[in-house]
Backbone as a ProteinNet text record, in pm:
[ID]
protein_1_A
[PRIMARY]
XXXXXXXXXXXXXXXXXXXXXXXXXXXXXXXXXXXXXXXXXXXXXXXXXXXXXXXXXXXXXXXXXXXXXXXXXXXXXXXXXXXXXXXXXXXXXXXXXXXXXXXXXXXXXXXXXXXXXXXXXXXXXXXXXXXXXXXXXXXXXXXXXXXXXXXXXXXXXXXXXXXXXXXXXXXXXXXXXXXXXXXXXXX
[TERTIARY]
-2503.2	-2578	-2687.9	-2800.3	-2915.3	-2883.3	-2912.6	-2887.2	-3020.2	-3039.7	-3163.6	-3128.7	-3194.7	-3181.3	-3296.4	-3265.3	-3366.7	-3401.2	-3457.6	-3488.1	-3593.9	-3683.8	-3784.6	-3738	-3618.2	-3568.5	-3545.2	-3611.4	-3587	-3444.5	-3385	-3248.3	-3149.5	-3167.8	-3078.4	-3093.6	-3216.3	-3242.7	-3172.1	-3183	-3118.7	-2966.7	-2909	-2763.4	-2710.4	-2775.7	-2729.3	-2741	-2847	-2863.2	-2757.8	-2729.5	-2627.1	-2490	-2467.7	-2339.6	-2333	-2438.9	-2437.9	-2491	-2550.5	-2602	-2743.2	-2772	-2906	-2954	-3068.8	-3112.6	-3263.5	-3314.8	-3455	-3465.8	-3581.4	-3606.4	-3713.8	-3680.7	-3775.8	-3760.1	-3858.1	-3850.5	-3862.1	-3782.2	-3785.3	-3887.6	-3961.8	-4060.9	-4008.1	-3937.3	-3879.8	-3918.1	-3903.2	-3923.9	-3798.5	-3813.9	-3698.6	-3682.3	-3742.1	-3732.2	-3590.4	-3539.3	-3405.5	-3415.1	-3321.2	-3318.7	-3268	-3313.5	-3272.1	-3120.2	-3056.1	-2912.2	-2830.2	-2894.8	-2823.9	-2755.2	-2625.3	-2549.1	-2593.1	-2582.2	-2624.1	-2555.5	-2426.1	-2350.3	-2405	-2429.8	-2483.5	-2625.1	-2702.9	-2841.8	-2849.4	-2775.4	-2785.1	-2726.1	-2621.2	-2563.2	-2660.7	-2725.2	-2823.6	-2939.1	-2993	-3106.3	-3068.5	-2951.1	-2906.9	-2899.9	-2842.6	-2829.2	-2966.2	-3053.5	-3187.4	-3266	-3253.8	-3322	-3269.8	-3138	-3078.3	-3115.4	-3111.5	-3145.5	-3292.3	-3380.6	-3524.2	-3552.5	-3490.4	-3512.7	-3438.5	-3318.8	-3242	-3315.5	-3394.1	-3470.6	-3572.8	-3618.6	-3715.6	-3647.7	-3520.8	-3446.1	-3309.1	-3304.9	-3179.6	-3071	-3109	-3010.8	-2952.3	-2995.4	-2956.1	-2850.6	-2785.4	-2699.6	-2786.9	-2807	-2901	-2825.5	-2857.5	-2796.9	-2900	-2863.4	-2947	-2873.6	-2948.8	-2887.4	-2983.6	-2927.2	-3006.1	-2921.1	-2981.1	-2908.1	-2973.4	-2889.3	-2941.5	-2847.2	-2900.8	-2826.7	-2808	-2687.9	-2657.3	-2594.5	-2645.6	-2588.5	-2580	-2462.2	-2439.8	-2483.1	-2463.3	-2497.6	-2644.3	-2727	-2870.5	-2902.3	-2980	-3019.1	-3140	-3129.4	-3241.7	-3281.1	-3389.2	-3440.8	-3533	-3627.5	-3722	-3814.4	-3842.8	-3932.4	-4074.9	-4146.7	-4284.3	-4383.7	-4347.5	-4435.9	-4353.7	-4420.3	-4350.9	-4283.4	-4347.9	-4289.3	-4159.8	-4160.3	-4041.8	-3930.5	-3966.4	-3867.9	-3807.3	-3889.5	-3840.4	-3745.7	-3782.6	-3698.1	-3561.4	-3560.3	-3434.7	-3348.1	-3407.1	-3329.9	-3275.9	-3352.9	-3302.9	-3184.2	-3190.4	-3083.1	-2957.3	-2973.6	-2860	-2797.3	-2875	-2831.9	-2703.5	-2603	-2477.4	-2386.8	-2413.2	-2338.3	-2288.9	-2200.9	-2151	-2213.2	-2266.3	-2326.4	-2270.7	-2309.7	-2262.2	-2379.4	-2347.8	-2443	-2380.4	-2453.9	-2409.4	-2500.4	-2439.7	-2516.3	-2462.8	-2552.3	-2519.9	-2542.1	-2450.9	-2458.9	-2444.7	-2514.5	-2499.3	-2523.1	-2442.6	-2462.8	-2474.6	-2583.6	-2607.5	-2621.4	-2546.5	-2551.2	-2543.1	-2658.9	-2662.6	-2622.1	-2520	-2472	-2365.8	-2329.3	-2225.2	-2290	-2231.8	-2282.1	-2163.8	-2171.8	-2068.8	-2141.2	-2091	-2158.8	-2058	-2102.3	-2017.6	-2096.6	-2028.5	-2091	-2000.4	-2059.4	-1988.3	-2029.5	-1933.7	-1960.6	-1915.1	-1998.2	-1962.8	-1999.3	-1907.1	-1935.5	-1988.9	-2099.8	-2166.3	-2172.5	-2124.4	-2125.6	-2245	-2327.4	-2439.8	-2403.9	-2432.8	-2425.7	-2556	-2563.4	-2687.2	-2798.7	-2912	-3027.2	-3109.8	-3133.7	-3214.3	-3362.2	-3435.9	-3577.6	-3659	-3635.9	-3711.7	-3682.5	-3555.8	-3518.4	-3585	-3584.3	-3644.3	-3793.4	-3861.5	-4005.5	-4035	-3955.8	-3974.6	-3954.1	-3847.1	-3815.8	-3923.8	-3966	-4068.2	-4199.8	-4232.7	-4356.7	-4352.7	-4233.1	-4220.8	-4259.1	-4255.3	-4285.3	-4170.2	-4059.4	-3945.2	-3874.8	-3893.2	-3821.2	-3873.3	-3994.4	-4060.1	-4013.1	-3949.4	-3910.2	-3759.8	-3690.2	-3544.9	-3494	-3396.8	-3333.2	-3274.8	-3297	-3247	-3325.1	-3430.1	-3521.6	-3460.6	-3354.1	-3297.5	-3233.1	-3220.6	-3146.1	-3036.5	-2914.3	-2800.7	-2812.8	-2885.1	-2893.7	-3005.4	-3077.4	-3188.5	-3168.6	-3278	-3280.6	-3181.8	-3170.1	-3083.4	-2935.6	-2899.2	-2759	-2706.5	-2793.4	-2752.7	-2701.1	-2729.8	-2688	-2557.7	-2501.5	-2389.1	-2262.9	-2176.7	-2055.3	-1949.6	-1953.4	-1853.6	-1896	-1835	-1851.2	-1713.6	-1700.9	-1580.1	-1624.4	-1597	-1639.5	-1708.3	-1783.4	-1848.6	-1980.4	-1987.8	-2111.1	-2229	-2206.6	-2314.6	-2365	-2282	-2326.1	-2437.4	-2423	-2523.5	-2653.1	-2641.4	-2760	-2829.7	-2752.5	-2813.3	-2751.6	-2650.7	-2587.6	-2444.5	-2347	-2206.8	-2160.8	-2160	-2139	-2006.4	-1899.6	-1769	-1768.5	-1827.3	-1835.1	-1922.8	-2033.6	-2122.4	-2049	-1978	-1902.7	-1801.6	-1730.9	-1634.9	-1701.4	-1816.4	-1886.9	-1941.6	-1991.8	-2039.7	-1925.4	-1809.4	-1692.3	-1651.8	-1652.8	-1614	-1712.3	-1841.8	-1943.6	-1938.1	-1906.6	-1898.9	-1777.9	-1673.8	-1550.8	-1545.4	-1638.2	-1643.6	-1728.9	-1690.7	-1771.8	-1819.9
-5450.2	-5484.2	-5381.5	-5428.5	-5344.1	-5258.9	-5128.4	-5035.6	-4979.8	-4981.1	-4931	-4829.3	-4714.9	-4613.2	-4630.5	-4660.9	-4684.7	-4553.2	-4460.9	-4328.1	-4260.7	-4188.7	-4110.7	-3967	-3933.4	-3796.2	-3754.5	-3648.4	-3600.5	-3548.7	-3496.2	-3445.5	-3560.2	-3668.6	-3784	-3841.3	-3847.6	-3898.6	-3811.8	-3681.1	-3588.6	-3602.9	-3612.6	-3623.5	-3751.9	-3862.7	-3990	-3990.3	-3930.9	-3920.3	-3828.1	-3717.1	-3623.8	-3690.4	-3786.9	-3858.3	-3965.3	-3977.5	-4067.6	-4206.8	-4230.9	-4364	-4382.9	-4503.9	-4546	-4634.6	-4603.9	-4673.3	-4665.7	-4746.2	-4743.5	-4680	-4625.3	-4568.4	-4650.9	-4701.2	-4776.7	-4727.3	-4654	-4600.8	-4713.6	-4705.2	-4803.9	-4760.8	-4856.5	-4829	-4885.2	-4799.2	-4842.4	-4742	-4783.2	-4694.3	-4608.6	-4476.8	-4387	-4320.7	-4378.1	-4323.2	-4339.6	-4231.6	-4235.3	-4304.6	-4392.4	-4464.9	-4374.4	-4399.6	-4321.4	-4329.4	-4213.1	-4206	-4234.4	-4257.3	-4290.7	-4166.3	-4174.9	-4063.6	-4039.2	-3915.2	-3878.2	-3962.2	-3986	-4064.4	-4206.8	-4266.5	-4402.5	-4406.3	-4304.4	-4295.3	-4294.8	-4205.6	-4197.3	-4321	-4377.9	-4498.5	-4616.3	-4628.1	-4735.5	-4721.8	-4600.4	-4581.9	-4609.9	-4566.2	-4591.8	-4741.9	-4815	-4959.7	-5027.8	-4986.4	-5045.3	-5019.6	-4900.4	-4869.9	-4959.6	-4969.1	-5050.6	-5198.2	-5247.6	-5387.8	-5416.5	-5324.2	-5344.7	-5356.1	-5271.7	-5275.9	-5394.4	-5424.1	-5536.9	-5669.7	-5679.7	-5801.5	-5824.4	-5717.7	-5727.3	-5741.9	-5700.6	-5704.2	-5767.8	-5899.1	-5964.1	-5962	-5936.7	-5934.3	-5795.5	-5697.9	-5558.6	-5511.1	-5403.3	-5328.8	-5213.1	-5203.3	-5107	-5003.5	-4875.9	-4764.2	-4705.1	-4697.1	-4632.5	-4512	-4409.7	-4289.7	-4223.7	-4154.3	-4074.5	-3957.1	-3838.9	-3715.8	-3646.2	-3591.6	-3510.9	-3394.1	-3294.1	-3174.4	-3180.4	-3144.5	-3151.2	-3019.8	-2966.5	-2847.1	-2872.4	-2850.8	-2872.6	-3012.6	-3110.4	-3247.8	-3282.6	-3185.5	-3209.4	-3235	-3339.8	-3378.7	-3297.4	-3244.1	-3172.1	-3244.2	-3318.3	-3382.7	-3284.6	-3333.8	-3245.7	-3182.3	-3052.7	-2988	-3041.9	-3042.1	-3092.1	-2988.1	-2859.8	-2752.1	-2624.3	-2514.4	-2387.4	-2335.9	-2353.7	-2307.3	-2382.3	-2512.6	-2594.1	-2551.3	-2524.3	-2478.1	-2345	-2253.9	-2124.3	-2140.7	-2228	-2254.1	-2305.6	-2400	-2456.4	-2349.8	-2272.3	-2172.5	-2062.9	-2022.4	-1923.3	-1980.4	-2107.7	-2173.7	-2185.6	-2213.4	-2225.3	-2090.1	-1985.3	-1851.5	-1807.7	-1771.9	-1721.6	-1827.8	-1954.2	-2062.6	-2163.3	-2250	-2359.3	-2489.1	-2566.4	-2694.8	-2804.2	-2926.1	-3041.2	-3105.5	-3153.6	-3235.1	-3373.3	-3474.3	-3612.6	-3687	-3761.4	-3850.6	-3992.4	-4080.3	-4221.1	-4281.4	-4367.7	-4433.3	-4583.3	-4658	-4802.9	-4854.1	-4950.4	-5022.9	-5170	-5231.2	-5372.3	-5443.7	-5552	-5636.9	-5781.1	-5848.1	-5984.3	-5982.7	-6060.8	-6064.2	-5960.8	-5880	-5778	-5648.9	-5592.1	-5465.5	-5373.5	-5254	-5152.2	-5028.5	-4970.7	-4851.7	-4754.4	-4631.8	-4528.5	-4400.3	-4298.3	-4168.4	-4058.2	-3961.1	-3841.5	-3724.1	-3636	-3518	-3393	-3290.4	-3160.1	-3054.3	-2961.2	-2847.8	-2733.3	-2675	-2568.3	-2444.3	-2332.1	-2204.5	-2122.7	-2078.8	-1989.4	-1848.5	-1749.9	-1612.1	-1583.1	-1467.8	-1428	-1415.4	-1475.1	-1467.5	-1344.8	-1260.1	-1139.7	-1177.3	-1102.8	-1131.8	-1137.7	-1043.7	-1040.9	-1164.7	-1204.8	-1325.4	-1448.5	-1455.8	-1569.4	-1577.6	-1465.1	-1461.8	-1505.3	-1455.8	-1492.8	-1643.2	-1694.8	-1836.8	-1924.4	-1892.2	-1972.4	-1969.2	-1855.2	-1843.4	-1928.8	-1959.8	-2039.7	-2185.9	-2233.4	-2372.6	-2467.3	-2414.7	-2496.6	-2562.4	-2509.8	-2559.2	-2693	-2727.7	-2840	-2979	-2993.5	-3128.7	-3151.1	-3073.4	-3083.6	-3089.8	-3176.7	-3183.2	-3046.4	-3001.5	-2871.6	-2755.4	-2782.6	-2683.2	-2600.7	-2651.7	-2576.3	-2668.9	-2618	-2684.9	-2591	-2637.9	-2554.2	-2508.8	-2584.6	-2557.3	-2458.5	-2408.1	-2317.3	-2181	-2123.4	-1989.3	-1975.7	-2079.5	-2074.8	-2061.3	-2081.9	-2066.6	-1927.7	-1829.4	-1691.9	-1677.8	-1776.6	-1770.8	-1844.1	-1908.4	-1999	-1945.5	-1875.4	-1821.9	-1927.9	-2039.6	-2144.5	-2276	-2381.9	-2515	-2579.7	-2681.4	-2762.4	-2906.7	-2960.4	-3096.5	-3101.6	-3205.3	-3234.3	-3158.1	-3071.6	-2995.7	-3091.2	-3196.6	-3288.7	-3363.9	-3376.6	-3433.7	-3348.9	-3217.5	-3127.3	-3135.3	-3156.7	-3173.9	-3305.8	-3407	-3531.5	-3659	-3646.9	-3767.6	-3736.1	-3766.9	-3740.8	-3836.6	-3787	-3871.5	-3945	-3878.6	-3943.7	-4065.3	-4050.6	-4162.4	-4274.4	-4238.1	-4338.7	-4417.4	-4347.3	-4413.5	-4511.6	-4469	-4557.2	-4680.6	-4662.4	-4775.8	-4870.8	-4816.2	-4901.8	-4987.3	-4925.7	-5000.4	-5107.6	-5072.2	-5168.3	-5285.5	-5255.6	-5361.6	-5448.5	-5388.4	-5461.1	-5551.5	-5518.1	-5596.5	-5706.3	-5704.7	-5809.6	-5925.3	-6042.5	-6160.2	-6232.3
-2445.8	-2326	-2304.1	-2257.4	-2226.9	-2103.7	-2113.1	-2002.6	-1954.6	-1822.7	-1763.3	-1654.4	-1658.9	-1554.9	-1457.7	-1332.7	-1229.2	-1160.7	-1238.1	-1185.2	-1270.9	-1204.9	-1276.8	-1299.7	-1255.6	-1265.3	-1410.3	-1453.8	-1590.5	-1608.7	-1503.4	-1513.4	-1533.6	-1461.5	-1480.6	-1621.3	-1666.8	-1801.4	-1905.2	-1892.1	-1986.9	-1984.1	-1865.6	-1854.1	-1915.4	-1887.3	-1942.5	-2095.3	-2146.9	-2292.4	-2352.6	-2287.1	-2335.9	-2341.1	-2253.8	-2252	-2361.1	-2439.6	-2554.4	-2529.7	-2415.6	-2385.3	-2439.7	-2482.4	-2519.8	-2406.3	-2349.8	-2229.3	-2215.8	-2126	-2088	-1949.4	-1919.4	-1787.6	-1718.3	-1601.2	-1520	-1376.6	-1329.5	-1193.3	-1091.3	-988.8	-880.3	-776.7	-726.8	-623.6	-491.6	-417.4	-289.7	-180.6	-58	56.2	71.1	59.7	66	202.3	303	437.8	490.9	545.6	606.6	742	768	894.4	1006.9	1126.7	1242.6	1257.3	1264.9	1283.5	1158.8	1044.7	922.2	865.3	843.3	786.3	642.5	597.4	462.1	355.2	371.4	273.7	266.5	380.2	384.8	327.6	356.9	310.8	158.6	93.1	-52.7	-120.2	-61	-119.5	-106.7	8.4	28.4	-69.5	-84.1	-174.6	-319.4	-361.2	-498.5	-524.4	-429.5	-445.6	-442.3	-352.1	-345	-473.1	-529.4	-655.6	-767.8	-778.2	-884.3	-866.4	-743.4	-719	-749.9	-712.7	-737.5	-887.3	-965.9	-1110.9	-1172.5	-1124.9	-1178.4	-1156.8	-1050.3	-1026.3	-1137.9	-1198.6	-1309.5	-1444.9	-1453.1	-1579	-1554.8	-1530.5	-1491.8	-1600	-1725	-1833.6	-1856.4	-1779.4	-1802.8	-1703.9	-1741.1	-1649.8	-1600.8	-1469.7	-1412.6	-1329.9	-1355.3	-1283.1	-1187	-1059.6	-959.3	-902.9	-864.7	-807.3	-710.1	-613.8	-521.4	-476	-474.4	-441.7	-323.2	-235.4	-126.9	-100.2	-33.9	4.8	155.9	201.8	345	390.3	499.3	561.3	711.2	766.2	909.3	953.2	866.8	899.6	882.5	849.1	831.7	685.2	659.6	523.8	479.3	358.3	297.2	168.6	174.7	54.9	-17	-92.4	-160.8	-57	-71.8	24.6	12.8	123.9	123.7	74.3	86.3	40.1	25.3	-11.7	-32.3	94.8	208.2	334.6	365.4	338.8	360.6	264.3	139.5	40.8	84.5	131.1	176.5	295.3	389.1	506	461.8	368.4	320	253.6	165.7	90.9	182.5	281.6	378.2	456.3	486.7	560.2	473.9	344.3	252.6	218.7	225.9	185.8	256.8	176.3	230.5	289.8	263.3	326.1	222.3	266	182.7	232.5	139.6	175.4	84.9	113.3	36.2	-37.4	-156.5	-232.4	-246.6	-204.2	-213.6	-309.8	-400.7	-486.9	-468.5	-425.8	-418.5	-555.4	-597.1	-727.3	-709.1	-793.6	-793.9	-935	-972.9	-1098.1	-1061.7	-1106.8	-1080	-1213.7	-1226.5	-1346.8	-1300.7	-1300.2	-1247.7	-1101.2	-1066	-928.2	-898.3	-998.2	-981	-930.5	-825	-769.1	-744.5	-802.3	-782.4	-729.8	-621.2	-568.2	-508.7	-490	-432.9	-412.4	-364.1	-337.6	-389.3	-455.4	-499.5	-411.9	-383	-301	-376.4	-371.2	-425.6	-322.1	-295.6	-207.6	-292.4	-247.6	-321.9	-233.7	-287.6	-216.1	-264.7	-170.8	-201.3	-155.3	-235.5	-186.9	-112.6	-50.1	16.9	-87.3	-59.4	-150.1	-114	-212.1	-188.4	-179.4	-99	-74.1	-203.6	-293.7	-419.5	-504.5	-509.2	-584.5	-524.9	-394.1	-325.5	-357.2	-352.3	-381	-524.9	-618.9	-760.1	-778	-719.9	-734.1	-671.6	-551.8	-485.4	-562.1	-620.6	-699	-825.6	-873.8	-996.4	-975.5	-850.4	-821.5	-849.7	-898.4	-938	-819.2	-700.7	-583.3	-531.4	-565.4	-499	-539.5	-654.4	-696.2	-692	-608.3	-603.9	-459.8	-437.5	-306.5	-272.7	-150.8	-109.9	-168.2	-241.1	-299	-411.8	-475.1	-586.7	-688.5	-809.1	-915.2	-962.5	-966.5	-1006.5	-1151.8	-1233	-1375.4	-1410.5	-1311.8	-1338.2	-1274.1	-1232.1	-1173.5	-1057.2	-978.1	-860.4	-895.4	-1020	-1061.8	-1025.9	-1023.1	-989.8	-846.8	-761.4	-621.5	-595.5	-697.2	-676.2	-744.6	-669.5	-731	-759	-686.1	-711.9	-646.8	-701.1	-644.2	-640.4	-558	-557	-573.7	-692.2	-722.6	-857.6	-879.3	-1006.2	-1019.5	-1119.6	-1147	-1168.5	-1246.6	-1279.7	-1156.9	-1054.5	-929.2	-868.7	-876.4	-820.1	-901.2	-1030.8	-1115	-1080.7	-1039.2	-995.8	-1049.3	-1138.5	-1191.2	-1233.1	-1147.3	-1180.7	-1290.8	-1412.6	-1530.2	-1530.2	-1492.6	-1493.2	-1401	-1284.9	-1190.4	-1246	-1310.3	-1369.3	-1476.7	-1564	-1671.1	-1611.7	-1507.1	-1441.7	-1382.8	-1318.3	-1258.4	-1364.1	-1474.4	-1583.4	-1636.5	-1652.5	-1698.5	-1599.6	-1471.2	-1368.3	-1362.9	-1366.9	-1362.1	-1487.3	-1600.8	-1726	-1735.1	-1660.6	-1663.6	-1559.8	-1465.1	-1361.5	-1411.3	-1376.1	-1415	-1293.6
[MASK]
+++++++++++++++++++++++++++++++++++++++++++++++++++++++++++++++++++++++++++++++++++++++++++++++++++++++++++++++++++++++++++++++++++++++++++++++++++++++++++++++++++++++++++++++++++++++++++

């Protein structure tokens, strides 16, 4: 069966390939605005499903995977920062605290839809001023939810996590494999 990843994320593409899948990448063009009062879990699950459905409408013979990841601290959603100041604000807020990373997942195959959300708790140590300045100057913070990627420079700030590491990167592979199996077995 044809497999399509409904995401422009290079990290998701790398993870799915590392897991041995052969697939196409087709970014979904949807409105990603969070609805007023929408909980983070509902938000990422809705976006994942909307992405998968949008691409599945163009490729009805394919199994389509959609995903969306966000960082949450004290109930507040942190998507990708809008600029360096926003990234700095986010990282200062995360410093020395534990936050959650939620990834909404959806697999759509014809009329079959399977979706869910993965959660990982991430512990940050206190970020030193010099480290923060170096990281912000790299520009790496701007294309990631919560202004950091666990697999890069920011790894130095994370002494432990509880949950799926790959969820924090942006695609919890074990959950994806399970959903692909479930969608493939439904008629």
